[in-house]
N, C-alpha and C positions, 0 to 999 in steps of 0.2 A: 493446558487449558482444555476443558472438555468441549466436545462438539455436540451441540444440541440438535444438529441437523444430520444425524447419522444415516437418514434415509436418502439423502442426495449429496452429491459431491459439492465441494466449494466452487463457486463460480468466480472466474477471473476474466474481466473484460479488457481487451487490448485495444488501445486507440492510438493512432499515429497522427500527428505528434501528440504526446501527452503521457500521462501516468497510467499505470496499471490499476484498474478499479477492482478491488477484492471485496467480496461479501464477507463481513466480519462475524464474530470477533477474530482477530488475527494475532499471531505471534511471529515476529520476524527476527531471524538470527543474522547479525551483521558480520562483516568480514573479520572483525577482531574477536568474534565469539560472543559478544554481548547480545542480549535479547531484549527487544522492545515489544510491548503489547498494546493493543487497542481493543476496547470492547464495543466500539461503534458498529452499527449495522453494515456500513460500507466504508472502506478506506481507500485513499489514493496513494499508491506507492510511486515515488519519484524514480524515473528511469534516466533522466538527464544529469543528475547529480548537482543541479544548480540550487536545489532547495536548501534553505537555511535550517530546515527542520528534518533533514534527511534521516530516515528513509521515507518520511511522510511528504507528500507533494504540497508545496505552497504556491503553485502556479508560476514559479520563477521561469519556467520554460517558455512562457508566452512572450512574444516579441513586444518590445516597447513601441508605442505608436509615436 
């Protein structure tokens, strides 16, 4: 996937608790070797593994009220 922003590095924002916010587009290689892509301008990567859409965050990490 080409990087249209070659003049600056990819930005990843770390929030605790919560997902990693990555400026897209992104390509993610999973443990089993498969690759998933997103062409969105920002994606949230799940770090808690509770997401039903892993590796994309679906806010499953939030506590139920």
